[in-house]
Biopython code that builds the backbone (N, CA, C, O; Angstrom):
import numpy as np
from Bio.PDB.StructureBuilder import StructureBuilder

atoms = [
    (1, "MET", "N", (92.845, 103.648, 124.487)),
    (1, "MET", "CA", (94.240, 103.500, 124.159)),
    (1, "MET", "C", (94.876, 104.890, 124.207)),
    (1, "MET", "O", (94.342, 105.848, 123.647)),
    (2, "ASN", "N", (96.014, 104.987, 124.878)),
    (2, "ASN", "CA", (96.746, 106.246, 124.950)),
    (2, "ASN", "C", (97.992, 106.172, 124.079)),
    (2, "ASN", "O", (98.769, 105.221, 124.158)),
    (3, "LEU", "N", (98.166, 107.187, 123.252)),
    (3, "LEU", "CA", (99.329, 107.303, 122.390)),
    (3, "LEU", "C", (100.006, 108.635, 122.665)),
    (3, "LEU", "O", (99.346, 109.606, 123.034)),
    (4, "THR", "N", (101.304, 108.684, 122.489)),
    (4, "THR", "CA", (102.022, 109.948, 122.544)),
    (4, "THR", "C", (102.390, 110.300, 121.119)),
    (4, "THR", "O", (103.143, 109.580, 120.462)),
    (5, "ILE", "N", (101.846, 111.430, 120.641)),
    (5, "ILE", "CA", (102.072, 111.861, 119.264)),
    (5, "ILE", "C", (102.777, 113.206, 119.303)),
    (5, "ILE", "O", (102.231, 114.195, 119.792)),
    (6, "ASN", "N", (103.992, 113.230, 118.785)),
    (6, "ASN", "CA", (104.820, 114.435, 118.786)),
    (6, "ASN", "C", (104.917, 115.041, 120.194)),
    (6, "ASN", "O", (104.826, 116.255, 120.371)),
    (7, "GLY", "N", (105.103, 114.171, 121.179)),
    (7, "GLY", "CA", (105.291, 114.604, 122.559)),
    (7, "GLY", "C", (104.023, 114.917, 123.326)),
    (7, "GLY", "O", (104.085, 115.289, 124.497)),
    (8, "GLU", "N", (102.874, 114.774, 122.686)),
    (8, "GLU", "CA", (101.598, 115.112, 123.311)),
    (8, "GLU", "C", (100.762, 113.852, 123.509)),
    (8, "GLU", "O", (100.559, 113.092, 122.561)),
    (9, "SER", "N", (100.277, 113.622, 124.719)),
    (9, "SER", "CA", (99.471, 112.445, 125.014)),
    (9, "SER", "C", (98.063, 112.624, 124.452)),
    (9, "SER", "O", (97.427, 113.659, 124.651)),
    (10, "LYS", "N", (97.586, 111.589, 123.742)),
    (10, "LYS", "CA", (96.232, 111.619, 123.176)),
    (10, "LYS", "C", (95.552, 110.289, 123.466)),
    (10, "LYS", "O", (96.192, 109.238, 123.465)),
    (11, "HIS", "N", (94.250, 110.349, 123.712)),
    (11, "HIS", "CA", (93.469, 109.150, 124.013)),
    (11, "HIS", "C", (92.578, 108.815, 122.823)),
    (11, "HIS", "O", (91.949, 109.697, 122.238)),
    (12, "PHE", "N", (92.530, 107.536, 122.472)),
    (12, "PHE", "CA", (91.657, 107.036, 121.424)),
    (12, "PHE", "C", (90.833, 105.905, 122.015)),
    (12, "PHE", "O", (91.350, 105.094, 122.783)),
    (13, "ASP", "N", (89.546, 105.844, 121.661)),
    (13, "ASP", "CA", (88.636, 104.869, 122.262)),
    (13, "ASP", "C", (88.919, 103.435, 121.847)),
    (13, "ASP", "O", (88.724, 102.515, 122.641)),
    (14, "ASN", "N", (89.374, 103.232, 120.627)),
    (14, "ASN", "CA", (89.572, 101.868, 120.132)),
    (14, "ASN", "C", (90.996, 101.666, 119.653)),
    (14, "ASN", "O", (91.690, 102.621, 119.301)),
    (15, "GLY", "N", (91.424, 100.409, 119.643)),
    (15, "GLY", "CA", (92.692, 100.070, 119.017)),
    (15, "GLY", "C", (92.601, 100.399, 117.537)),
    (15, "GLY", "O", (91.512, 100.429, 116.964)),
    (16, "THR", "N", (93.729, 100.640, 116.935)),
    (16, "THR", "CA", (93.690, 101.081, 115.554)),
    (16, "THR", "C", (94.986, 100.726, 114.845)),
    (16, "THR", "O", (95.957, 100.301, 115.472)),
    (17, "THR", "N", (94.987, 100.904, 113.548)),
    (17, "THR", "CA", (96.219, 100.775, 112.775)),
    (17, "THR", "C", (96.759, 102.174, 112.526)),
    (17, "THR", "O", (96.061, 103.169, 112.721)),
    (18, "LEU", "N", (97.977, 102.233, 112.107)),
    (18, "LEU", "CA", (98.596, 103.525, 111.824)),
    (18, "LEU", "C", (97.834, 104.253, 110.716)),
    (18, "LEU", "O", (97.616, 105.461, 110.808)),
    (19, "GLN", "N", (97.432, 103.535, 109.683)),
    (19, "GLN", "CA", (96.694, 104.178, 108.581)),
    (19, "GLN", "C", (95.376, 104.759, 109.076)),
    (19, "GLN", "O", (95.015, 105.868, 108.682)),
    (20, "ALA", "N", (94.645, 104.037, 109.931)),
    (20, "ALA", "CA", (93.385, 104.552, 110.477)),
    (20, "ALA", "C", (93.637, 105.793, 111.329)),
    (20, "ALA", "O", (92.830, 106.722, 111.323)),
    (21, "LEU", "N", (94.741, 105.816, 112.055)),
    (21, "LEU", "CA", (95.086, 106.994, 112.851)),
    (21, "LEU", "C", (95.347, 108.187, 111.941)),
    (21, "LEU", "O", (94.895, 109.295, 112.230)),
    (22, "LEU", "N", (96.071, 107.973, 110.842)),
    (22, "LEU", "CA", (96.346, 109.066, 109.907)),
    (22, "LEU", "C", (95.046, 109.629, 109.332)),
    (22, "LEU", "O", (94.917, 110.840, 109.158)),
    (23, "VAL", "N", (94.090, 108.758, 109.040)),
    (23, "VAL", "CA", (92.784, 109.214, 108.552)),
    (23, "VAL", "C", (92.117, 110.064, 109.625)),
    (23, "VAL", "O", (91.616, 111.150, 109.333)),
    (24, "GLU", "N", (92.107, 109.581, 110.857)),
    (24, "GLU", "CA", (91.468, 110.309, 111.960)),
    (24, "GLU", "C", (92.114, 111.673, 112.200)),
    (24, "GLU", "O", (91.432, 112.632, 112.560)),
    (25, "LEU", "N", (93.424, 111.755, 112.002)),
    (25, "LEU", "CA", (94.144, 113.017, 112.204)),
    (25, "LEU", "C", (94.114, 113.928, 110.976)),
    (25, "LEU", "O", (94.643, 115.039, 111.019)),
    (26, "GLY", "N", (93.499, 113.470, 109.882)),
    (26, "GLY", "CA", (93.431, 114.262, 108.663)),
    (26, "GLY", "C", (94.743, 114.296, 107.890)),
    (26, "GLY", "O", (94.985, 115.228, 107.124)),
    (27, "LEU", "N", (95.591, 113.288, 108.083)),
    (27, "LEU", "CA", (96.900, 113.257, 107.440)),
    (27, "LEU", "C", (97.036, 112.149, 106.398)),
    (27, "LEU", "O", (98.124, 111.948, 105.857)),
    (28, "ALA", "N", (95.969, 111.436, 106.109)),
    (28, "ALA", "CA", (96.057, 110.276, 105.224)),
    (28, "ALA", "C", (96.483, 110.636, 103.806)),
    (28, "ALA", "O", (97.132, 109.831, 103.137)),
    (29, "GLU", "N", (96.134, 111.813, 103.342)),
    (29, "GLU", "CA", (96.448, 112.212, 101.972)),
    (29, "GLU", "C", (97.708, 113.069, 101.878)),
    (29, "GLU", "O", (98.068, 113.526, 100.793)),
    (30, "LYS", "N", (98.371, 113.284, 102.996)),
    (30, "LYS", "CA", (99.566, 114.131, 103.004)),
    (30, "LYS", "C", (100.824, 113.279, 103.077)),
    (30, "LYS", "O", (100.816, 112.206, 103.681)),
    (31, "PRO", "N", (101.904, 113.752, 102.465)),
    (31, "PRO", "CA", (103.168, 113.019, 102.604)),
    (31, "PRO", "C", (103.722, 113.205, 104.013)),
    (31, "PRO", "O", (103.915, 114.330, 104.474)),
    (32, "VAL", "N", (103.972, 112.096, 104.683)),
    (32, "VAL", "CA", (104.459, 112.156, 106.061)),
    (32, "VAL", "C", (105.625, 111.188, 106.264)),
    (32, "VAL", "O", (105.779, 110.200, 105.545)),
    (33, "VAL", "N", (106.424, 111.505, 107.253)),
    (33, "VAL", "CA", (107.470, 110.610, 107.744)),
    (33, "VAL", "C", (107.057, 110.244, 109.158)),
    (33, "VAL", "O", (106.701, 111.118, 109.949)),
    (34, "ILE", "N", (107.103, 108.946, 109.484)),
    (34, "ILE", "CA", (106.635, 108.506, 110.801)),
    (34, "ILE", "C", (107.683, 107.635, 111.472)),
    (34, "ILE", "O", (108.286, 106.748, 110.867)),
    (35, "GLU", "N", (107.870, 107.930, 112.752)),
    (35, "GLU", "CA", (108.718, 107.108, 113.606)),
    (35, "GLU", "C", (107.817, 106.537, 114.698)),
    (35, "GLU", "O", (107.129, 107.282, 115.396)),
    (36, "LEU", "N", (107.823, 105.221, 114.838)),
    (36, "LEU", "CA", (107.019, 104.536, 115.855)),
    (36, "LEU", "C", (107.963, 103.904, 116.860)),
    (36, "LEU", "O", (108.750, 103.021, 116.520)),
    (37, "ASN", "N", (107.881, 104.359, 118.090)),
    (37, "ASN", "CA", (108.740, 103.843, 119.155)),
    (37, "ASN", "C", (110.215, 103.864, 118.734)),
    (37, "ASN", "O", (110.946, 102.889, 118.906)),
    (38, "HIS", "N", (110.621, 105.006, 118.177)),
    (38, "HIS", "CA", (112.017, 105.273, 117.790)),
    (38, "HIS", "C", (112.484, 104.463, 116.591)),
    (38, "HIS", "O", (113.688, 104.310, 116.386)),
    (39, "LYS", "N", (111.543, 103.934, 115.784)),
    (39, "LYS", "CA", (111.891, 103.189, 114.579)),
    (39, "LYS", "C", (111.166, 103.820, 113.397)),
    (39, "LYS", "O", (109.940, 103.927, 113.396)),
    (40, "ALA", "N", (111.934, 104.237, 112.390)),
    (40, "ALA", "CA", (111.333, 104.830, 111.199)),
    (40, "ALA", "C", (110.570, 103.762, 110.421)),
    (40, "ALA", "O", (111.016, 102.622, 110.297)),
    (41, "LEU", "N", (109.410, 104.160, 109.901)),
    (41, "LEU", "CA", (108.587, 103.238, 109.120)),
    (41, "LEU", "C", (108.523, 103.680, 107.663)),
    (41, "LEU", "O", (108.501, 104.875, 107.368)),
    (42, "ALA", "N", (108.493, 102.720, 106.768)),
    (42, "ALA", "CA", (108.279, 103.001, 105.353)),
    (42, "ALA", "C", (106.780, 103.208, 105.131)),
    (42, "ALA", "O", (105.968, 102.591, 105.821)),
    (43, "PRO", "N", (106.403, 104.060, 104.186)),
    (43, "PRO", "CA", (104.974, 104.262, 103.908)),
    (43, "PRO", "C", (104.229, 102.961, 103.611)),
    (43, "PRO", "O", (103.035, 102.860, 103.894)),
    (44, "SER", "N", (104.906, 101.976, 103.051)),
    (44, "SER", "CA", (104.252, 100.698, 102.761)),
    (44, "SER", "C", (103.852, 99.950, 104.032)),
    (44, "SER", "O", (103.041, 99.026, 103.972)),
    (45, "GLU", "N", (104.407, 100.336, 105.176)),
    (45, "GLU", "CA", (104.090, 99.686, 106.448)),
    (45, "GLU", "C", (102.895, 100.320, 107.171)),
    (45, "GLU", "O", (102.372, 99.729, 108.117)),
    (46, "PHE", "N", (102.457, 101.501, 106.749)),
    (46, "PHE", "CA", (101.423, 102.234, 107.474)),
    (46, "PHE", "C", (100.114, 101.460, 107.581)),
    (46, "PHE", "O", (99.521, 101.393, 108.658)),
    (47, "GLU", "N", (99.657, 100.871, 106.470)),
    (47, "GLU", "CA", (98.329, 100.244, 106.428)),
    (47, "GLU", "C", (98.175, 99.111, 107.430)),
    (47, "GLU", "O", (97.151, 99.029, 108.109)),
    (48, "ALA", "N", (99.155, 98.249, 107.536)),
    (48, "ALA", "CA", (99.029, 97.058, 108.379)),
    (48, "ALA", "C", (99.628, 97.236, 109.770)),
    (48, "ALA", "O", (99.501, 96.335, 110.600)),
    (49, "GLN", "N", (100.269, 98.356, 110.052)),
    (49, "GLN", "CA", (100.956, 98.537, 111.334)),
    (49, "GLN", "C", (99.948, 98.748, 112.463)),
    (49, "GLN", "O", (99.298, 99.792, 112.517)),
    (50, "PRO", "N", (99.808, 97.771, 113.369)),
    (50, "PRO", "CA", (98.906, 97.970, 114.507)),
    (50, "PRO", "C", (99.546, 98.916, 115.527)),
    (50, "PRO", "O", (100.769, 99.010, 115.624)),
    (51, "LEU", "N", (98.712, 99.599, 116.267)),
    (51, "LEU", "CA", (99.186, 100.464, 117.345)),
    (51, "LEU", "C", (98.729, 99.867, 118.671)),
    (51, "LEU", "O", (97.673, 99.241, 118.754)),
    (52, "SER", "N", (99.538, 100.071, 119.700)),
    (52, "SER", "CA", (99.237, 99.543, 121.032)),
    (52, "SER", "C", (99.238, 100.674, 122.045)),
    (52, "SER", "O", (99.846, 101.723, 121.831)),
    (53, "ASP", "N", (98.549, 100.443, 123.141)),
    (53, "ASP", "CA", (98.521, 101.419, 124.221)),
    (53, "ASP", "C", (99.948, 101.764, 124.644)),
    (53, "ASP", "O", (100.765, 100.873, 124.876)),
    (54, "GLY", "N", (100.240, 103.052, 124.743)),
    (54, "GLY", "CA", (101.551, 103.504, 125.178)),
    (54, "GLY", "C", (102.546, 103.754, 124.060)),
    (54, "GLY", "O", (103.659, 104.210, 124.318)),
    (55, "ASP", "N", (102.160, 103.459, 122.800)),
    (55, "ASP", "CA", (103.076, 103.707, 121.690)),
    (55, "ASP", "C", (103.416, 105.193, 121.596)),
    (55, "ASP", "O", (102.615, 106.060, 121.944)),
    (56, "GLN", "N", (104.638, 105.458, 121.110)),
    (56, "GLN", "CA", (105.099, 106.829, 120.888)),
    (56, "GLN", "C", (105.317, 107.026, 119.396)),
    (56, "GLN", "O", (106.015, 106.245, 118.749)),
    (57, "LEU", "N", (104.715, 108.073, 118.860)),
    (57, "LEU", "CA", (104.854, 108.384, 117.442)),
    (57, "LEU", "C", (105.374, 109.788, 117.241)),
    (57, "LEU", "O", (105.008, 110.718, 117.960)),
    (58, "GLU", "N", (106.228, 109.923, 116.259)),
    (58, "GLU", "CA", (106.630, 111.236, 115.761)),
    (58, "GLU", "C", (106.140, 111.275, 114.326)),
    (58, "GLU", "O", (106.515, 110.433, 113.511)),
    (59, "ILE", "N", (105.299, 112.255, 114.019)),
    (59, "ILE", "CA", (104.735, 112.375, 112.679)),
    (59, "ILE", "C", (105.138, 113.739, 112.131)),
    (59, "ILE", "O", (104.832, 114.781, 112.710)),
    (60, "ILE", "N", (105.830, 113.700, 111.000)),
    (60, "ILE", "CA", (106.303, 114.933, 110.370)),
    (60, "ILE", "C", (105.691, 115.015, 108.980)),
    (60, "ILE", "O", (105.823, 114.088, 108.180)),
    (61, "THR", "N", (105.015, 116.136, 108.693)),
    (61, "THR", "CA", (104.486, 116.330, 107.353)),
    (61, "THR", "C", (105.555, 116.957, 106.480)),
    (61, "THR", "O", (106.335, 117.798, 106.929)),
    (62, "ILE", "N", (105.578, 116.541, 105.248)),
    (62, "ILE", "CA", (106.570, 117.047, 104.290)),
    (62, "ILE", "C", (105.909, 118.140, 103.471)),
    (62, "ILE", "O", (104.838, 117.939, 102.898)),
    (63, "ALA", "N", (106.552, 119.298, 103.418)),
    (63, "ALA", "CA", (106.016, 120.421, 102.657)),
    (63, "ALA", "C", (107.102, 121.000, 101.761)),
    (63, "ALA", "O", (108.240, 121.205, 102.184)),
    (64, "ALA", "N", (106.725, 121.256, 100.529)),
    (64, "ALA", "CA", (107.659, 121.876, 99.598)),
    (64, "ALA", "C", (107.620, 123.388, 99.802)),
    (64, "ALA", "O", (106.606, 123.943, 100.226)),
    (65, "GLY", "N", (108.680, 124.012, 99.510)),
    (65, "GLY", "CA", (108.707, 125.459, 99.647)),
    (65, "GLY", "C", (110.100, 125.998, 99.414)),
    (65, "GLY", "O", (111.035, 125.252, 99.123)),
    (66, "GLY", "N", (110.219, 127.272, 99.542)),
    (66, "GLY", "CA", (111.518, 127.878, 99.287)),
    (66, "GLY", "C", (111.928, 128.836, 100.335)),
    (66, "GLY", "O", (113.006, 129.424, 100.247)),
]
sb = StructureBuilder()
sb.init_structure("model")
sb.init_model(0)
sb.init_chain("A")
sb.init_seg("    ")
for serial, (resi, resn, name, xyz) in enumerate(atoms, 1):
    if name == "N":
        sb.init_residue(resn, " ", resi, " ")
    sb.init_atom(name, np.array(xyz, "f"), 0.0, 1.0, " ", f" {name:<3s}", serial, name[0])
structure = sb.get_structure()
């Protein structure tokens, strides 16, 4: 399965859910904002959201600072 994440094409061997992808990317424990195919998702949607070949994701981590 090929996904475009933040403008970069990445290949994954198996179909997955958004939550499983976040675990694989090391982002599961971080606060993130995600847009899937130009649609913003609520964090409550991450666990059950399936991903398909060709999906486009924008993943932004939220960081506090000054």
